[in-house]
C-alpha positions as CSV (number, residue, x, y, z in Angstrom):
1,M,94.8,112.1,-2.7
2,Q,92.7,114.2,-4.6
3,Q,92.2,116.6,-1.6
4,V,95.8,116.8,-1.2
5,A,96.1,118.0,-5.0
6,R,93.5,120.7,-4.6
7,Y,96.3,122.2,-2.4
8,N,99.4,121.7,-4.0
9,S,99.9,125.4,-4.7
10,L,100.4,126.2,-1.1
11,E,103.9,126.2,0.3
12,F,103.7,125.2,4.2
13,P,104.1,126.9,6.7
14,C,101.2,129.2,5.7
15,D,97.9,131.1,7.2
16,F,94.7,129.7,6.4
17,T,91.3,130.8,7.0
18,F,88.0,128.1,7.8
19,K,84.9,129.8,7.4
20,V,82.7,127.5,9.7
21,V,78.5,128.1,8.8
22,G,76.3,126.3,11.9
23,A,73.0,126.6,13.5
24,A,72.8,130.2,15.2
25,R,74.1,129.5,18.8
26,A,75.8,131.9,21.3
27,D,78.4,129.1,21.9
28,L,79.7,128.2,18.4
29,I,82.6,130.7,18.3
30,D,84.0,129.0,21.2
31,D,83.3,125.5,19.9
32,V,85.5,126.6,16.5
33,V,88.5,127.8,18.8
34,Q,88.1,125.1,20.8
35,T,88.6,122.3,18.1
36,V,91.3,124.1,16.7
37,H,93.1,124.4,19.4
38,K,93.4,120.8,19.2
39,T,94.7,120.7,16.4
40,I,96.8,123.7,16.0
41,K,97.8,125.9,19.0
42,G,97.8,129.5,19.0
43,D,95.6,132.6,19.9
44,Y,93.1,133.1,17.9
45,T,90.6,136.2,17.4
46,P,88.0,134.6,15.0
47,T,85.0,136.9,13.9
48,M,81.3,135.7,13.4
49,K,78.7,137.3,11.3
50,E,75.0,136.2,11.8
51,S,72.9,135.8,8.7
52,G,69.8,138.1,7.9
53,K,67.4,135.9,9.5
54,G,69.3,135.5,12.1
55,T,68.9,131.6,11.3
56,Y,73.0,130.8,11.0
57,H,75.9,132.4,12.2
58,S,79.3,132.1,10.6
59,V,82.9,131.7,12.2
60,S,85.9,132.8,10.3
61,I,89.3,132.1,12.0
62,K,92.7,132.2,10.1
63,V,95.4,129.5,11.3
64,R,99.0,129.2,10.8
65,A,99.4,125.8,9.6
66,D,102.7,123.7,9.1
67,N,101.4,120.7,6.8
68,I,98.3,119.8,4.7
69,E,97.3,117.1,7.4
70,Q,96.3,119.9,9.7
71,I,94.0,121.4,7.0
72,E,92.4,118.4,6.6
73,T,92.3,117.1,10.1
74,L,90.2,120.5,10.8
75,Y,88.0,120.5,7.9
76,K,87.2,117.1,9.7
77,T,87.2,118.0,13.1
78,L,85.2,121.6,12.3
79,A,82.5,119.9,10.4
80,E,81.5,117.7,13.6
81,I,80.9,120.3,15.7
82,K,77.3,120.3,16.6
83,G,75.3,122.2,14.5
84,V,77.5,123.1,11.4
85,R,76.4,122.8,8.3
86,M,79.0,123.3,5.9
87,V,83.1,124.3,6.5
88,L,84.7,126.2,3.7
């Protein structure tokens, strides 16, 4: 319930951007898009940035969420991707 309270100010449907930070690997961006597609279908144009030392990649992806459950599901499933360190 605390999680839901944090998003009380959101009005659905709404755009919501996730930033996924993980170990540097070429297919991280593909894994993020595939994971998002399982919860929210759509055409996505994520962006990826490399850390200064090249150790990590961050992938930002904007979704159109219809409810809080979709956002919570994506936080959980994106965090389960191989090599992911955090989801913001």
